[in-house]
N, C-alpha and C positions, 0 to 999 in steps of 0.2 A: 504496500499499500505505499504509494508517494503521500511526501509530505503535504503542507501549503506549501512550503519552500521551495521544493524540488517544481510543482505546479506553477509559481513566481516564476521561476528562472524559467522553466519550457515555454510559458507563454511570452516573457520577456525575447527566448532567443529568434522564436518565430515571426514575432511582431515585426521587422521590417520587410520579410515576406511580404506578408497579409496585408501589410499598409499598400506596397505597391499591387499586390492583386486589386488590393480593393479600389485604389486611384486610377490604376491602367487599362484594369480590365471590368471591374463590376461594375465600376461608374459609368461609363462609356455606355454600356450593355443598355445600363437602366434610360439615363439619359437620349440614346437613339430610340428605344422603342417609344419613351414620352414624343419624342420632336415628329415621331410615324402619324402621331392623332393631331398633331397639328400642319399650319401652312405659315412658310414665312413671307415677311412682308419684304416691299422692295427696300425699304429701308432700315432691315432691323424687326425687330419684335416677329413671335407667331401669335397665330391665332388658333385656339383650338377647334376644329373638324371632325371630328369622332374619327368614322373610322371610312372618310370618304377618298383616303389617299386611297388606303388599299381595294377602293368599290372601282377608282379608275384603274388604279395597274391589271383588274380582271379582267375589265374589258379593254385594254390596252393592244393592241396589233401587235408594235415594236415591245411592250412587254413577253408577249409569248413569243417574239422569234429570237431575242436574245436567250429564254428558256431553252428553249429548241437549240439554237446554236450550242448553247450551254453545256448542255449535255449530252449533244454529238459528237463536240472537242472532249469530252470527259468519257464516253465511249473509247473514241479511237485515242486515246494516251493511255487508258487501262490497258487497252489492247497490245500496246508495248512492253507491259510486265513480262510475259512468257521470254519478251526480247533480254528482256537484265538476267531473268535464270540462266539463258542461255550463255551470255557474257560472263554471269558470272563461273557458270560450272566449268568455262573454256580456262578462267585465271585461276581455277584450281587444281588445274593439273597437275603432278607432282612434277619435281623436274622441267619447268615450263620456264626457258631460259627470257630475262627481259621481262618477269614479271612484273618488277616496281614501276618498270616505262610504261608499259601496259595499263596498269592500274592508275598508273599519273595522266595516260590520256582520255581515258575513257573517265574520270574524275575532270578533268580539266570545263567541261561547261557548265560545271556546277560551281563552281568559283569564280566562271567568267563574269562581267558585267554582264546586267538583263538588256542595256543598253546599246553594247558591242551586239548579243546573242541578235537581238533584233536587226538592226541594221543590215550585220552582217548578212543574213539569211534574206533579208529585205533587195538586195543586191544580186545572191545568189539566185531566186524567183524570179528576177524580171525578167518579162517576157521578150523583151528586144533585144538587150544582151548580158543577160544572163548567164552562168555557167551551168546551171539545170538545164535549162532549152537548147544550149550549146550541143552539150553533151545527148542531149535525147535527138538532136539532130541528125548525129552523127550516124544514129542508128535506124534512120527515114521517120523518125516520131516530131511530128507537129506539135512543139508543146503548146498549152495554156496561156493565158495571159495572169499566172498565179494570182497575183496580187490585183486585176482588176477584173474579175469572173465571179460574180458572187455565189454560185457554185464551185466553185473550187478553193476560193481563199480561205475559207476552216480547215482542207483538208492538207492545206499550206502549212498551216498554220498548229494545226497539231502534229506536223514530220517534226519542226521544229519542238514542242514540247516535249515528244518523245523522246527526239535527240537529247534535250537535254536534261532529261530524269532518267536516262538510261545507268549515268554511273553514279548515281547515289541509289537509286535502287540495287546497283551491283552489289556497291559495298556491303548492303544491310546484306545481299541473299548471301555473298560471301562467308561474312560471319557465322550466315544459320548456316552456311556449308562446312566451314571448320569446326561448328559445332554437334555432328555427326560422326559418331564412335569408328572409328574406323577397322572394327572387327566384323560390323554388319557387311562392310564391301568384302572382306578376304572369306568370310562363309559361303558369302554370295559365290563368289568365286573358285570353290572348293567343291560349290555343287554345280558348278559351270554354267551361271549367269554371266553374261557378257555382258560390257560396260552401256549400251543401250538399255537392255533387261534392268540393272542395277539403277540406270536414271530414273526409270521408271517404276519401279518397284520399291526402290528403298528412299533415294533423293528427293524426289518430289512428297512422296506424303510425310517423312520425318522435314522436308522446308516450309508445309503448310502454313505455323505459327508466325513466321518470317513473311511467305506470303500475302495472308491476311494486314498484316500490320504496315506492308509495303500498298497494298491495294487501298486501304482504309488512307494512308496519308495519299497516296498517288489523288484517290477520288477529290479529296478537300481539296487539294494544293488546285486542281483542274478544275473545278466548280468555281475558283476566284482569281481564275487566269483573268488579266488585264494587261500588262507590261507589254505582250505580245504582239495582241493588236493593237496598241495605240502608237506601235512604234513603226507595225510593219504594215500598215493600211491609214492612206489616206484620208482625213476627213469626209471630206468632198468623192472618194471613190463609189462607186455603185458595188462592191463588195465589200462594205463593212452593214448593208443591209442582211448579207449573208454570213455577216463573221461577229457581227456585234453580240459579247455576251453581255451578263448578268450585272457583272461590272462595270463594264464600261459601259451601259447607262445607269446604272448611279451616277459615274462619274461627269454622263452628260447633263443629269438631272439636277448635281446637287453646283457642280464646278460651270456650268455651261447657261443652265437655262435658269439658274439660282433658284430651282424646286426644292429648299432640303427638306419640305417636311415630306415630298414624294419619295424622296434620296434616299429617308432613313427607310419608309416602308419600305422600299426594295432591297434595303440591307437587312431588315427583321424577317424580311421573307426566304433571302438567302440563308441566311442562318437557319430559320426552319427548315429548309429543303434539305442544308448539309447536317442537322441533325435526325431527319427523318429518316436519309439515306444509311447515314452510318447506324443508325439504331437497328433497321435492316441487315443491315450488313455482321452488325453482332449478333442477330438471330438466326442468320443462315449457319455461321459459323459454327455453329455446332455439331452442323449436317458433313463437313467435309475438313475443319483443320482436328488433327490430328496433335494432342500435347504429351505423348507418352510413346 
């Protein structure tokens, strides 16, 4: 049984962390929730409008389009998770020469500034003189205007998203792979199982806890994508209609049109979407994640 003095020291030690959490996380959440029920004035001040902002968003075609684009982007980026597993498995091959160099190269996009990533890929995807269309032309394929076509732009952005996330996810998967006991593979080899069968029968099942974590984190990050859209798509481009995401829509309402109450409602809806999808994943993980 702890004494009052020990309880006091415990609360004192966690006080700085609790204060920072309350000021920088909890208070902004409650403030945003309050602002979502208000309308901002031209010269400042807020007027209570109830659920009018949410009603406007439910009937807004741009909001529906942004939601669809965001979900499509998230699905496309999540499709790159298996690629991260393959990369991690290749980097985990015993005796691989230059392993540290490969790990550095794959992790380099993670530490690169988003502005540099977006602008570089924007140049590569240029429809007139971009390197990607040039390479496609060498094999007889007429590449599209990636950043100008509303039906193609979101896929180009998703390619960059997958490329940017492979390194971080591969490091997580690599840590998971190194936590798998080697005697499982030795026993499987004695029984005649090849590398491919070991991968599907041993590696993937024992890697499911890491896979679950990566899927959840990747999904949350994908639902909040903004920088790639902002940097790669011009505000006057027709492709913006097919690549506008929820966070970009929030940016437009808050900082371009000065509709802060409506922007706060968008943020609350995005938070709710993330919570619902994350709860569903935690519910479903009981059916496919193996912790033993």
